[in-house]
Predicted model as a PDB file, atoms N, CA, C, CB and O in Angstrom, pLDDT in the B-factor column:
MODEL        1                                                                  
ATOM      1  N   GLY A   1       1.059   1.805   6.360  1.00 59.00           N  
ATOM      2  CA  GLY A   1       0.531   0.554   6.982  1.00 59.00           C  
ATOM      3  C   GLY A   1       1.651  -0.150   7.711  1.00 59.00           C  
ATOM      4  O   GLY A   1       1.338  -0.967   8.577  1.00 59.00           O  
ATOM      5  N   TYR A   2       2.831   0.065   7.468  1.00 62.00           N  
ATOM      6  CA  TYR A   2       3.939  -0.603   8.240  1.00 62.00           C  
ATOM      7  C   TYR A   2       5.060   0.295   8.594  1.00 62.00           C  
ATOM      8  CB  TYR A   2       4.503  -1.744   7.473  1.00 62.00           C  
ATOM      9  O   TYR A   2       5.173   1.334   7.943  1.00 62.00           O  
ATOM     10  N   LYS A   3       5.876   0.042   9.505  1.00 68.00           N  
ATOM     11  CA  LYS A   3       6.877   0.959  10.122  1.00 68.00           C  
ATOM     12  C   LYS A   3       8.149   0.538   9.391  1.00 68.00           C  
ATOM     13  CB  LYS A   3       6.996   0.824  11.794  1.00 68.00           C  
ATOM     14  O   LYS A   3       8.346  -0.617   9.013  1.00 68.00           O  
ATOM     15  N   SER A   4       8.973   1.517   9.223  1.00 72.00           N  
ATOM     16  CA  SER A   4      10.261   1.483   8.806  1.00 72.00           C  
ATOM     17  C   SER A   4      11.198   2.596   9.383  1.00 72.00           C  
ATOM     18  CB  SER A   4      10.228   1.523   7.403  1.00 72.00           C  
ATOM     19  O   SER A   4      10.730   3.720   9.562  1.00 72.00           O  
ATOM     20  N   TYR A   5      12.525   2.320   9.684  1.00 66.00           N  
ATOM     21  CA  TYR A   5      13.558   3.136  10.170  1.00 66.00           C  
ATOM     22  C   TYR A   5      14.475   3.669   9.061  1.00 66.00           C  
ATOM     23  CB  TYR A   5      14.329   2.383  11.160  1.00 66.00           C  
ATOM     24  O   TYR A   5      15.384   4.478   9.245  1.00 66.00           O  
ATOM     25  N   ALA A   6      14.102   3.082   7.807  1.00 70.00           N  
ATOM     26  CA  ALA A   6      15.001   3.531   6.720  1.00 70.00           C  
ATOM     27  C   ALA A   6      15.256   5.004   6.592  1.00 70.00           C  
ATOM     28  CB  ALA A   6      14.475   3.085   5.468  1.00 70.00           C  
ATOM     29  O   ALA A   6      16.405   5.374   6.349  1.00 70.00           O  
ATOM     30  N   HIS A   7      14.250   5.911   6.739  1.00 66.00           N  
ATOM     31  CA  HIS A   7      14.290   7.264   6.622  1.00 66.00           C  
ATOM     32  C   HIS A   7      15.290   7.817   7.753  1.00 66.00           C  
ATOM     33  CB  HIS A   7      12.841   7.828   6.720  1.00 66.00           C  
ATOM     34  O   HIS A   7      15.932   8.851   7.574  1.00 66.00           O  
ATOM     35  N   LEU A   8      15.368   7.136   8.805  1.00 65.00           N  
ATOM     36  CA  LEU A   8      16.405   7.757   9.885  1.00 65.00           C  
ATOM     37  C   LEU A   8      17.840   7.426   9.444  1.00 65.00           C  
ATOM     38  CB  LEU A   8      16.169   7.120  11.457  1.00 65.00           C  
ATOM     39  O   LEU A   8      18.780   8.122   9.828  1.00 65.00           O  
ATOM     40  N   PHE A   9      18.004   6.410   8.672  1.00 66.00           N  
ATOM     41  CA  PHE A   9      19.374   6.147   8.280  1.00 66.00           C  
ATOM     42  C   PHE A   9      19.765   6.587   6.872  1.00 66.00           C  
ATOM     43  CB  PHE A   9      19.624   4.724   8.407  1.00 66.00           C  
ATOM     44  O   PHE A   9      20.961   6.703   6.605  1.00 66.00           O  
ATOM     45  N   TYR A  10      18.834   6.836   5.961  1.00 69.00           N  
ATOM     46  CA  TYR A  10      19.234   7.147   4.603  1.00 69.00           C  
ATOM     47  C   TYR A  10      18.829   8.490   4.187  1.00 69.00           C  
ATOM     48  CB  TYR A  10      18.692   6.180   3.670  1.00 69.00           C  
ATOM     49  O   TYR A  10      19.390   9.028   3.232  1.00 69.00           O  
ATOM     50  N   ALA A  11      17.850   9.095   4.870  1.00 68.00           N  
ATOM     51  CA  ALA A  11      17.342  10.456   4.431  1.00 68.00           C  
ATOM     52  C   ALA A  11      18.229  11.497   5.046  1.00 68.00           C  
ATOM     53  CB  ALA A  11      15.821  10.711   4.861  1.00 68.00           C  
ATOM     54  O   ALA A  11      18.652  11.410   6.199  1.00 68.00           O  
ATOM     55  N   LYS A  12      18.494  12.491   4.221  1.00 66.00           N  
ATOM     56  CA  LYS A  12      19.336  13.535   4.793  1.00 66.00           C  
ATOM     57  C   LYS A  12      18.503  14.790   4.933  1.00 66.00           C  
ATOM     58  CB  LYS A  12      20.598  13.795   3.920  1.00 66.00           C  
ATOM     59  O   LYS A  12      18.853  15.894   4.518  1.00 66.00           O  
ATOM     60  N   ILE A  13      17.400  14.528   5.537  1.00 62.00           N  
ATOM     61  CA  ILE A  13      16.473  15.556   5.971  1.00 62.00           C  
ATOM     62  C   ILE A  13      16.481  15.935   7.370  1.00 62.00           C  
ATOM     63  CB  ILE A  13      15.200  15.176   5.672  1.00 62.00           C  
ATOM     64  O   ILE A  13      15.868  15.173   8.118  1.00 62.00           O  
ATOM     65  N   PRO A  14      17.043  16.947   7.889  1.00 62.00           N  
ATOM     66  CA  PRO A  14      16.868  17.340   9.211  1.00 62.00           C  
ATOM     67  C   PRO A  14      15.648  17.428   9.804  1.00 62.00           C  
ATOM     68  CB  PRO A  14      17.359  18.395   9.370  1.00 62.00           C  
ATOM     69  O   PRO A  14      14.851  18.159   9.215  1.00 62.00           O  
ATOM     70  N   VAL A  15      15.241  16.861  10.868  1.00 59.00           N  
ATOM     71  CA  VAL A  15      13.899  16.879  11.430  1.00 59.00           C  
ATOM     72  C   VAL A  15      13.456  18.578  11.633  1.00 59.00           C  
ATOM     73  CB  VAL A  15      13.930  15.956  12.964  1.00 59.00           C  
ATOM     74  O   VAL A  15      12.284  18.930  11.504  1.00 59.00           O  
ATOM     75  N   SER A  16      14.420  19.426  11.920  1.00 58.00           N  
ATOM     76  CA  SER A  16      13.913  20.775  11.937  1.00 58.00           C  
ATOM     77  C   SER A  16      13.446  21.257  10.715  1.00 58.00           C  
ATOM     78  CB  SER A  16      14.842  21.646  12.383  1.00 58.00           C  
ATOM     79  O   SER A  16      12.768  22.283  10.782  1.00 58.00           O  
ATOM     80  N   SER A  17      13.662  20.719   9.500  1.00 57.00           N  
ATOM     81  CA  SER A  17      13.135  21.237   8.319  1.00 57.00           C  
ATOM     82  C   SER A  17      11.809  20.677   7.797  1.00 57.00           C  
ATOM     83  CB  SER A  17      14.095  21.081   7.357  1.00 57.00           C  
ATOM     84  O   SER A  17      11.277  21.110   6.775  1.00 57.00           O  
ATOM     85  N   ARG A  18      11.271  19.639   8.590  1.00 57.00           N  
ATOM     86  CA  ARG A  18       9.945  19.129   8.307  1.00 57.00           C  
ATOM     87  C   ARG A  18       8.805  20.316   8.805  1.00 57.00           C  
ATOM     88  CB  ARG A  18       9.761  17.625   9.133  1.00 57.00           C  
ATOM     89  O   ARG A  18       9.030  21.228   9.600  1.00 57.00           O  
ATOM     90  N   PRO A  19       7.677  20.063   8.186  1.00 57.00           N  
ATOM     91  CA  PRO A  19       6.559  20.978   8.621  1.00 57.00           C  
ATOM     92  C   PRO A  19       6.230  20.705  10.135  1.00 57.00           C  
ATOM     93  CB  PRO A  19       5.225  20.742   7.697  1.00 57.00           C  
ATOM     94  O   PRO A  19       6.577  19.664  10.693  1.00 57.00           O  
ATOM     95  N   ASN A  20       5.634  21.572  10.671  1.00 59.00           N  
ATOM     96  CA  ASN A  20       5.396  21.332  12.200  1.00 59.00           C  
ATOM     97  C   ASN A  20       4.255  20.471  12.321  1.00 59.00           C  
ATOM     98  CB  ASN A  20       5.127  22.662  13.042  1.00 59.00           C  
ATOM     99  O   ASN A  20       3.107  20.915  12.314  1.00 59.00           O  
ATOM    100  N   THR A  21       4.572  19.084  12.448  1.00 55.00           N  
ATOM    101  CA  THR A  21       3.596  18.185  12.830  1.00 55.00           C  
ATOM    102  C   THR A  21       3.877  17.384  13.976  1.00 55.00           C  
ATOM    103  CB  THR A  21       3.310  17.393  11.825  1.00 55.00           C  
ATOM    104  O   THR A  21       5.004  17.035  14.327  1.00 55.00           O  
ATOM    105  N   ASN A  22       2.800  17.107  14.543  1.00 58.00           N  
ATOM    106  CA  ASN A  22       2.991  16.305  16.013  1.00 58.00           C  
ATOM    107  C   ASN A  22       3.039  14.760  15.796  1.00 58.00           C  
ATOM    108  CB  ASN A  22       1.647  16.620  17.115  1.00 58.00           C  
ATOM    109  O   ASN A  22       3.649  14.024  16.573  1.00 58.00           O  
ATOM    110  N   ASP A  23       2.432  14.351  14.810  1.00 63.00           N  
ATOM    111  CA  ASP A  23       2.478  12.927  14.551  1.00 63.00           C  
ATOM    112  C   ASP A  23       2.656  12.322  13.163  1.00 63.00           C  
ATOM    113  CB  ASP A  23       1.347  12.436  15.022  1.00 63.00           C  
ATOM    114  O   ASP A  23       2.574  13.030  12.159  1.00 63.00           O  
ATOM    115  N   GLY A  24       2.875  11.148  13.111  1.00 68.00           N  
ATOM    116  CA  GLY A  24       3.229  10.552  11.693  1.00 68.00           C  
ATOM    117  C   GLY A  24       1.983  10.674  10.772  1.00 68.00           C  
ATOM    118  O   GLY A  24       2.184  10.862   9.572  1.00 68.00           O  
ATOM    119  N   TYR A  25       0.817  10.589  11.202  1.00 72.00           N  
ATOM    120  CA  TYR A  25      -0.297  10.855  10.301  1.00 72.00           C  
ATOM    121  C   TYR A  25      -0.304  12.127   9.671  1.00 72.00           C  
ATOM    122  CB  TYR A  25      -1.495  10.722  10.955  1.00 72.00           C  
ATOM    123  O   TYR A  25      -0.556  12.191   8.468  1.00 72.00           O  
ATOM    124  N   GLU A  26      -0.040  13.230  10.387  1.00 81.00           N  
ATOM    125  CA  GLU A  26       0.028  14.562   9.678  1.00 81.00           C  
ATOM    126  C   GLU A  26       1.023  14.754   8.787  1.00 81.00           C  
ATOM    127  CB  GLU A  26       0.140  15.591  10.521  1.00 81.00           C  
ATOM    128  O   GLU A  26       0.855  15.516   7.835  1.00 81.00           O  
ATOM    129  N   TRP A  27       2.174  14.095   8.981  1.00 81.00           N  
ATOM    130  CA  TRP A  27       3.515  14.194   8.187  1.00 81.00           C  
ATOM    131  C   TRP A  27       3.038  13.378   6.839  1.00 81.00           C  
ATOM    132  CB  TRP A  27       4.989  13.415   9.076  1.00 81.00           C  
ATOM    133  O   TRP A  27       3.234  13.911   5.746  1.00 81.00           O  
ATOM    134  N   THR A  28       2.496  12.259   6.905  1.00 83.00           N  
ATOM    135  CA  THR A  28       2.104  11.489   5.830  1.00 83.00           C  
ATOM    136  C   THR A  28       1.098  12.261   4.922  1.00 83.00           C  
ATOM    137  CB  THR A  28       1.534  10.211   6.338  1.00 83.00           C  
ATOM    138  O   THR A  28       1.187  12.327   3.696  1.00 83.00           O  
ATOM    139  N   LYS A  29       0.167  12.812   5.658  1.00 85.00           N  
ATOM    140  CA  LYS A  29      -0.912  13.738   4.958  1.00 85.00           C  
ATOM    141  C   LYS A  29      -0.215  14.852   4.150  1.00 85.00           C  
ATOM    142  CB  LYS A  29      -1.923  14.454   6.074  1.00 85.00           C  
ATOM    143  O   LYS A  29      -0.562  15.158   3.010  1.00 85.00           O  
ATOM    144  N   PHE A  30       0.744  15.405   4.791  1.00 87.00           N  
ATOM    145  CA  PHE A  30       1.448  16.436   4.101  1.00 87.00           C  
ATOM    146  C   PHE A  30       2.197  15.964   2.857  1.00 87.00           C  
ATOM    147  CB  PHE A  30       2.381  17.068   5.025  1.00 87.00           C  
ATOM    148  O   PHE A  30       2.089  16.565   1.788  1.00 87.00           O  
ATOM    149  N   LEU A  31       2.872  15.003   2.994  1.00 88.00           N  
ATOM    150  CA  LEU A  31       3.636  14.205   1.900  1.00 88.00           C  
ATOM    151  C   LEU A  31       2.736  13.999   0.811  1.00 88.00           C  
ATOM    152  CB  LEU A  31       4.182  12.804   2.377  1.00 88.00           C  
ATOM    153  O   LEU A  31       3.099  14.302  -0.325  1.00 88.00           O  
ATOM    154  N   LEU A  32       1.421  13.440   1.059  1.00 90.00           N  
ATOM    155  CA  LEU A  32       0.402  12.973   0.061  1.00 90.00           C  
ATOM    156  C   LEU A  32      -0.228  14.208  -0.554  1.00 90.00           C  
ATOM    157  CB  LEU A  32      -0.723  12.038   0.731  1.00 90.00           C  
ATOM    158  O   LEU A  32      -0.526  14.116  -1.744  1.00 90.00           O  
ATOM    159  N   HIS A  33      -0.466  15.297   0.045  1.00 89.00           N  
ATOM    160  CA  HIS A  33      -1.332  16.345  -0.480  1.00 89.00           C  
ATOM    161  C   HIS A  33      -0.803  17.676  -0.320  1.00 89.00           C  
ATOM    162  CB  HIS A  33      -2.616  16.301   0.130  1.00 89.00           C  
ATOM    163  O   HIS A  33      -1.378  18.616  -0.870  1.00 89.00           O  
ATOM    164  N   GLY A  34       0.354  17.877   0.457  1.00 89.00           N  
ATOM    165  CA  GLY A  34       0.845  19.205   0.683  1.00 89.00           C  
ATOM    166  C   GLY A  34       1.695  19.702  -0.517  1.00 89.00           C  
ATOM    167  O   GLY A  34       1.912  19.058  -1.543  1.00 89.00           O  
ATOM    168  N   ASN A  35       2.117  20.884  -0.243  1.00 90.00           N  
ATOM    169  CA  ASN A  35       2.965  21.606  -1.272  1.00 90.00           C  
ATOM    170  C   ASN A  35       4.502  21.115  -1.127  1.00 90.00           C  
ATOM    171  CB  ASN A  35       2.850  23.275  -1.046  1.00 90.00           C  
ATOM    172  O   ASN A  35       5.247  21.738  -0.371  1.00 90.00           O  
ATOM    173  N   ILE A  36       4.936  20.084  -1.796  1.00 90.00           N  
ATOM    174  CA  ILE A  36       6.183  19.515  -1.741  1.00 90.00           C  
ATOM    175  C   ILE A  36       7.221  20.313  -2.617  1.00 90.00           C  
ATOM    176  CB  ILE A  36       6.066  18.091  -2.161  1.00 90.00           C  
ATOM    177  O   ILE A  36       6.878  20.866  -3.661  1.00 90.00           O  
ATOM    178  N   ASP A  37       8.474  20.341  -2.148  1.00 90.00           N  
ATOM    179  CA  ASP A  37       9.410  21.017  -3.027  1.00 90.00           C  
ATOM    180  C   ASP A  37      10.356  20.015  -3.757  1.00 90.00           C  
ATOM    181  CB  ASP A  37      10.231  22.030  -2.212  1.00 90.00           C  
ATOM    182  O   ASP A  37      11.255  20.401  -4.503  1.00 90.00           O  
ATOM    183  N   LYS A  38      10.095  18.692  -3.491  1.00 92.00           N  
ATOM    184  CA  LYS A  38      10.869  17.737  -4.277  1.00 92.00           C  
ATOM    185  C   LYS A  38      10.013  16.374  -4.298  1.00 92.00           C  
ATOM    186  CB  LYS A  38      12.384  17.530  -3.620  1.00 92.00           C  
ATOM    187  O   LYS A  38       9.053  16.269  -3.535  1.00 92.00           O  
ATOM    188  N   ASP A  39      10.350  15.364  -5.145  1.00 93.00           N  
ATOM    189  CA  ASP A  39       9.657  14.263  -5.474  1.00 93.00           C  
ATOM    190  C   ASP A  39       9.682  13.384  -4.157  1.00 93.00           C  
ATOM    191  CB  ASP A  39      10.263  13.586  -6.743  1.00 93.00           C  
ATOM    192  O   ASP A  39      10.678  13.289  -3.441  1.00 93.00           O  
ATOM    193  N   VAL A  40       8.429  12.728  -3.909  1.00 92.00           N  
ATOM    194  CA  VAL A  40       8.306  11.929  -2.648  1.00 92.00           C  
ATOM    195  C   VAL A  40       7.836  10.550  -3.048  1.00 92.00           C  
ATOM    196  CB  VAL A  40       7.291  12.596  -1.595  1.00 92.00           C  
ATOM    197  O   VAL A  40       6.862  10.338  -3.770  1.00 92.00           O  
ATOM    198  N   TYR A  41       8.663   9.582  -2.480  1.00 92.00           N  
ATOM    199  CA  TYR A  41       8.370   8.147  -2.755  1.00 92.00           C  
ATOM    200  C   TYR A  41       7.757   7.425  -1.635  1.00 92.00           C  
ATOM    201  CB  TYR A  41       9.588   7.433  -3.127  1.00 92.00           C  
ATOM    202  O   TYR A  41       8.060   7.647  -0.462  1.00 92.00           O  
ATOM    203  N   PHE A  42       6.866   6.533  -2.021  1.00 90.00           N  
ATOM    204  CA  PHE A  42       5.970   5.695  -1.143  1.00 90.00           C  
ATOM    205  C   PHE A  42       6.189   4.195  -1.311  1.00 90.00           C  
ATOM    206  CB  PHE A  42       4.493   6.007  -1.443  1.00 90.00           C  
ATOM    207  O   PHE A  42       6.542   3.714  -2.388  1.00 90.00           O  
ATOM    208  N   CYS A  43       5.987   3.529  -0.303  1.00 89.00           N  
ATOM    209  CA  CYS A  43       6.076   2.008  -0.488  1.00 89.00           C  
ATOM    210  C   CYS A  43       4.939   1.532   0.518  1.00 89.00           C  
ATOM    211  CB  CYS A  43       7.685   1.331  -0.103  1.00 89.00           C  
ATOM    212  O   CYS A  43       4.857   1.920   1.683  1.00 89.00           O  
ATOM    213  N   ALA A  44       4.061   0.624  -0.108  1.00 89.00           N  
ATOM    214  CA  ALA A  44       3.001   0.127   0.669  1.00 89.00           C  
ATOM    215  C   ALA A  44       2.912  -1.367   0.308  1.00 89.00           C  
ATOM    216  CB  ALA A  44       1.667   0.914   0.408  1.00 89.00           C  
ATOM    217  O   ALA A  44       3.234  -1.853  -0.776  1.00 89.00           O  
ATOM    218  N   LYS A  45       2.441  -2.002   1.344  1.00 89.00           N  
ATOM    219  CA  LYS A  45       2.014  -3.521   1.090  1.00 89.00           C  
ATOM    220  C   LYS A  45       0.794  -3.710   0.312  1.00 89.00           C  
ATOM    221  CB  LYS A  45       1.770  -4.269   2.400  1.00 89.00           C  
ATOM    222  O   LYS A  45      -0.178  -2.966   0.445  1.00 89.00           O  
ATOM    223  N   PHE A  46       0.830  -4.756  -0.549  1.00 89.00           N  
ATOM    224  CA  PHE A  46      -0.385  -5.057  -1.318  1.00 89.00           C  
ATOM    225  C   PHE A  46      -1.703  -5.014  -0.434  1.00 89.00           C  
ATOM    226  CB  PHE A  46      -0.226  -6.468  -1.972  1.00 89.00           C  
ATOM    227  O   PHE A  46      -2.779  -4.720  -0.955  1.00 89.00           O  
ATOM    228  N   THR A  47      -1.603  -5.291   0.803  1.00 88.00           N  
ATOM    229  CA  THR A  47      -2.860  -5.351   1.507  1.00 88.00           C  
ATOM    230  C   THR A  47      -3.186  -4.025   2.146  1.00 88.00           C  
ATOM    231  CB  THR A  47      -2.832  -6.438   2.544  1.00 88.00           C  
ATOM    232  O   THR A  47      -4.238  -3.919   2.778  1.00 88.00           O  
ATOM    233  N   ASN A  48      -2.396  -3.050   2.033  1.00 84.00           N  
ATOM    234  CA  ASN A  48      -2.742  -1.742   2.577  1.00 84.00           C  
ATOM    235  C   ASN A  48      -2.688  -0.553   1.435  1.00 84.00           C  
ATOM    236  CB  ASN A  48      -1.720  -1.428   3.785  1.00 84.00           C  
ATOM    237  O   ASN A  48      -2.195   0.566   1.577  1.00 84.00           O  
ATOM    238  N   LEU A  49      -3.190  -0.980   0.518  1.00 87.00           N  
ATOM    239  CA  LEU A  49      -3.272   0.176  -0.611  1.00 87.00           C  
ATOM    240  C   LEU A  49      -4.588   1.002  -0.624  1.00 87.00           C  
ATOM    241  CB  LEU A  49      -3.141  -0.479  -2.091  1.00 87.00           C  
ATOM    242  O   LEU A  49      -4.682   1.964  -1.385  1.00 87.00           O  
ATOM    243  N   ASP A  50      -5.604   0.649   0.201  1.00 84.00           N  
ATOM    244  CA  ASP A  50      -6.894   1.451   0.325  1.00 84.00           C  
ATOM    245  C   ASP A  50      -6.570   2.951   0.572  1.00 84.00           C  
ATOM    246  CB  ASP A  50      -7.809   0.887   1.541  1.00 84.00           C  
ATOM    247  O   ASP A  50      -7.312   3.764   0.022  1.00 84.00           O  
ATOM    248  N   ASP A  51      -5.570   3.398   1.320  1.00 78.00           N  
ATOM    249  CA  ASP A  51      -5.322   4.713   1.686  1.00 78.00           C  
ATOM    250  C   ASP A  51      -4.751   5.440   0.422  1.00 78.00           C  
ATOM    251  CB  ASP A  51      -4.365   4.761   2.910  1.00 78.00           C  
ATOM    252  O   ASP A  51      -4.911   6.656   0.307  1.00 78.00           O  
ATOM    253  N   LEU A  52      -4.090   4.716  -0.523  1.00 83.00           N  
ATOM    254  CA  LEU A  52      -3.387   5.384  -1.536  1.00 83.00           C  
ATOM    255  C   LEU A  52      -4.281   5.366  -2.928  1.00 83.00           C  
ATOM    256  CB  LEU A  52      -1.952   4.674  -1.701  1.00 83.00           C  
ATOM    257  O   LEU A  52      -4.016   6.089  -3.888  1.00 83.00           O  
ATOM    258  N   LYS A  53      -5.136   4.639  -2.896  1.00 79.00           N  
ATOM    259  CA  LYS A  53      -6.117   4.502  -4.116  1.00 79.00           C  
ATOM    260  C   LYS A  53      -6.761   5.890  -4.533  1.00 79.00           C  
ATOM    261  CB  LYS A  53      -7.344   3.455  -3.738  1.00 79.00           C  
ATOM    262  O   LYS A  53      -6.964   6.125  -5.724  1.00 79.00           O  
ATOM    263  N   ASP A  54      -7.056   6.738  -3.618  1.00 82.00           N  
ATOM    264  CA  ASP A  54      -7.728   7.982  -3.840  1.00 82.00           C  
ATOM    265  C   ASP A  54      -6.865   8.936  -4.161  1.00 82.00           C  
ATOM    266  CB  ASP A  54      -8.467   8.410  -2.794  1.00 82.00           C  
ATOM    267  O   ASP A  54      -7.321   9.926  -4.731  1.00 82.00           O  
ATOM    268  N   VAL A  55      -5.602   8.876  -3.909  1.00 86.00           N  
ATOM    269  CA  VAL A  55      -4.614   9.971  -4.166  1.00 86.00           C  
ATOM    270  C   VAL A  55      -4.387  10.099  -5.645  1.00 86.00           C  
ATOM    271  CB  VAL A  55      -3.250   9.705  -3.441  1.00 86.00           C  
ATOM    272  O   VAL A  55      -3.871   9.135  -6.211  1.00 86.00           O  
ATOM    273  N   LYS A  56      -4.678  11.072  -6.286  1.00 85.00           N  
ATOM    274  CA  LYS A  56      -4.666  11.157  -7.844  1.00 85.00           C  
ATOM    275  C   LYS A  56      -3.290  11.466  -8.374  1.00 85.00           C  
ATOM    276  CB  LYS A  56      -5.657  12.283  -8.376  1.00 85.00           C  
ATOM    277  O   LYS A  56      -2.975  11.045  -9.487  1.00 85.00           O  
ATOM    278  N   ASN A  57      -2.390  12.225  -7.596  1.00 90.00           N  
ATOM    279  CA  ASN A  57      -1.194  12.517  -7.974  1.00 90.00           C  
ATOM    280  C   ASN A  57       0.018  11.504  -7.750  1.00 90.00           C  
ATOM    281  CB  ASN A  57      -0.985  13.655  -7.396  1.00 90.00           C  
ATOM    282  O   ASN A  57       1.200  11.843  -7.786  1.00 90.00           O  
ATOM    283  N   LEU A  58      -0.415  10.297  -7.531  1.00 93.00           N  
ATOM    284  CA  LEU A  58       0.552   9.340  -7.182  1.00 93.00           C  
ATOM    285  C   LEU A  58       0.800   8.562  -8.666  1.00 93.00           C  
ATOM    286  CB  LEU A  58      -0.019   8.331  -5.882  1.00 93.00           C  
ATOM    287  O   LEU A  58      -0.121   8.354  -9.456  1.00 93.00           O  
ATOM    288  N   GLU A  59       2.079   8.205  -8.882  1.00 93.00           N  
ATOM    289  CA  GLU A  59       2.497   7.478 -10.061  1.00 93.00           C  
ATOM    290  C   GLU A  59       2.962   6.097  -9.556  1.00 93.00           C  
ATOM    291  CB  GLU A  59       3.646   8.255 -10.864  1.00 93.00           C  
ATOM    292  O   GLU A  59       3.837   6.074  -8.690  1.00 93.00           O  
ATOM    293  N   LYS A  60       2.456   4.966 -10.019  1.00 92.00           N  
ATOM    294  CA  LYS A  60       2.830   3.723  -9.746  1.00 92.00           C  
ATOM    295  C   LYS A  60       4.246   3.359 -10.321  1.00 92.00           C  
ATOM    296  CB  LYS A  60       1.802   2.863 -10.226  1.00 92.00           C  
ATOM    297  O   LYS A  60       4.315   3.411 -11.549  1.00 92.00           O  
ATOM    298  N   MET A  61       5.265   3.037  -9.719  1.00 94.00           N  
ATOM    299  CA  MET A  61       6.555   2.723 -10.237  1.00 94.00           C  
ATOM    300  C   MET A  61       6.718   1.299 -10.478  1.00 94.00           C  
ATOM    301  CB  MET A  61       7.585   3.184  -9.360  1.00 94.00           C  
ATOM    302  O   MET A  61       7.392   0.942 -11.444  1.00 94.00           O  
ATOM    303  N   GLY A  62       6.149   0.401  -9.669  1.00 95.00           N  
ATOM    304  CA  GLY A  62       6.439  -1.048  -9.811  1.00 95.00           C  
ATOM    305  C   GLY A  62       5.950  -1.820  -8.537  1.00 95.00           C  
ATOM    306  O   GLY A  62       5.468  -1.258  -7.554  1.00 95.00           O  
ATOM    307  N   GLU A  63       6.114  -3.062  -8.657  1.00 94.00           N  
ATOM    308  CA  GLU A  63       5.670  -4.087  -7.565  1.00 94.00           C  
ATOM    309  C   GLU A  63       6.639  -5.063  -7.403  1.00 94.00           C  
ATOM    310  CB  GLU A  63       4.371  -4.800  -7.864  1.00 94.00           C  
ATOM    311  O   GLU A  63       7.174  -5.497  -8.423  1.00 94.00           O  
ATOM    312  N   LYS A  64       7.019  -5.558  -6.157  1.00 93.00           N  
ATOM    313  CA  LYS A  64       7.845  -6.505  -6.028  1.00 93.00           C  
ATOM    314  C   LYS A  64       7.754  -7.004  -4.566  1.00 93.00           C  
ATOM    315  CB  LYS A  64       9.133  -6.063  -6.455  1.00 93.00           C  
ATOM    316  O   LYS A  64       7.678  -6.204  -3.633  1.00 93.00           O  
ATOM    317  N   ASN A  65       7.765  -8.353  -4.386  1.00 93.00           N  
ATOM    318  CA  ASN A  65       7.586  -9.149  -3.073  1.00 93.00           C  
ATOM    319  C   ASN A  65       6.574  -8.535  -2.005  1.00 93.00           C  
ATOM    320  CB  ASN A  65       8.997  -9.270  -2.371  1.00 93.00           C  
ATOM    321  O   ASN A  65       6.817  -8.272  -0.827  1.00 93.00           O  
ATOM    322  N   GLY A  66       5.487  -8.384  -2.642  1.00 92.00           N  
ATOM    323  CA  GLY A  66       4.241  -8.059  -1.796  1.00 92.00           C  
ATOM    324  C   GLY A  66       4.153  -6.443  -1.633  1.00 92.00           C  
ATOM    325  O   GLY A  66       3.281  -5.952  -0.916  1.00 92.00           O  
ATOM    326  N   PHE A  67       5.005  -5.715  -2.264  1.00 92.00           N  
ATOM    327  CA  PHE A  67       5.141  -4.304  -2.026  1.00 92.00           C  
ATOM    328  C   PHE A  67       4.800  -3.406  -3.235  1.00 92.00           C  
ATOM    329  CB  PHE A  67       6.522  -4.038  -1.588  1.00 92.00           C  
ATOM    330  O   PHE A  67       5.195  -3.785  -4.338  1.00 92.00           O  
ATOM    331  N   VAL A  68       4.130  -2.294  -3.141  1.00 92.00           N  
ATOM    332  CA  VAL A  68       3.863  -1.525  -4.355  1.00 92.00           C  
ATOM    333  C   VAL A  68       4.711  -0.290  -4.121  1.00 92.00           C  
ATOM    334  CB  VAL A  68       2.274  -1.193  -4.599  1.00 92.00           C  
ATOM    335  O   VAL A  68       4.818   0.157  -2.979  1.00 92.00           O  
ATOM    336  N   PHE A  69       5.301   0.265  -5.123  1.00 93.00           N  
ATOM    337  CA  PHE A  69       6.092   1.446  -5.006  1.00 93.00           C  
ATOM    338  C   PHE A  69       5.534   2.695  -5.803  1.00 93.00           C  
ATOM    339  CB  PHE A  69       7.477   1.112  -5.468  1.00 93.00           C  
ATOM    340  O   PHE A  69       5.184   2.579  -6.977  1.00 93.00           O  
ATOM    341  N   PHE A  70       5.473   3.772  -5.187  1.00 93.00           N  
ATOM    342  CA  PHE A  70       4.838   5.018  -5.995  1.00 93.00           C  
ATOM    343  C   PHE A  70       5.679   6.199  -5.772  1.00 93.00           C  
ATOM    344  CB  PHE A  70       3.305   5.402  -5.526  1.00 93.00           C  
ATOM    345  O   PHE A  70       6.504   6.227  -4.859  1.00 93.00           O  
ATOM    346  N   VAL A  71       5.488   7.196  -6.601  1.00 94.00           N  
ATOM    347  CA  VAL A  71       6.252   8.381  -6.601  1.00 94.00           C  
ATOM    348  C   VAL A  71       5.114   9.480  -6.702  1.00 94.00           C  
ATOM    349  CB  VAL A  71       7.372   8.415  -7.822  1.00 94.00           C  
ATOM    350  O   VAL A  71       4.114   9.329  -7.405  1.00 94.00           O  
ATOM    351  N   ARG A  72       5.378  10.649  -5.897  1.00 94.00           N  
ATOM    352  CA  ARG A  72       4.613  11.876  -6.169  1.00 94.00           C  
ATOM    353  C   ARG A  72       5.547  12.882  -6.679  1.00 94.00           C  
ATOM    354  CB  ARG A  72       3.879  12.405  -4.933  1.00 94.00           C  
ATOM    355  O   ARG A  72       6.538  13.187  -6.015  1.00 94.00           O  
ATOM    356  N   ARG A  73       5.302  13.405  -7.788  1.00 95.00           N  
ATOM    357  CA  ARG A  73       6.275  14.191  -8.403  1.00 95.00           C  
ATOM    358  C   ARG A  73       6.042  15.627  -8.103  1.00 95.00           C  
ATOM    359  CB  ARG A  73       6.303  13.948  -9.835  1.00 95.00           C  
ATOM    360  O   ARG A  73       4.898  16.078  -8.167  1.00 95.00           O  
ATOM    361  N   LYS A  74       7.154  16.448  -7.747  1.00 90.00           N  
ATOM    362  CA  LYS A  74       6.951  17.916  -7.598  1.00 90.00           C  
ATOM    363  C   LYS A  74       6.534  18.632  -8.802  1.00 90.00           C  
ATOM    364  CB  LYS A  74       8.154  18.542  -7.136  1.00 90.00           C  
ATOM    365  O   LYS A  74       7.183  18.420  -9.826  1.00 90.00           O  
ATOM    366  N   LYS A  75       5.464  19.519  -8.840  1.00 82.00           N  
ATOM    367  CA  LYS A  75       5.054  20.135  -9.958  1.00 82.00           C  
ATOM    368  C   LYS A  75       5.680  21.376 -10.169  1.00 82.00           C  
ATOM    369  CB  LYS A  75       3.752  20.273  -9.957  1.00 82.00           C  
ATOM    370  O   LYS A  75       5.396  22.050 -11.159  1.00 82.00           O  
TER     371      LYS A  75                                                      
ENDMDL                                                                          
END                                                                             
């Protein structure tokens, strides 16, 4: 629900290693439901939790300053 550039500065994932997706929606869908090879962390505003409430494999890590933090663990 909000935009961040943190992944461009802090993630050490080359763009070429991402699944072949053309837009952010498909990439997010993959991270929420796809076959991941490592844990994935999500941060959402309190006002934008509707998209995440139906995802069963998310574990809530905490809340702070109007944001909620989740992790989807690799199985």
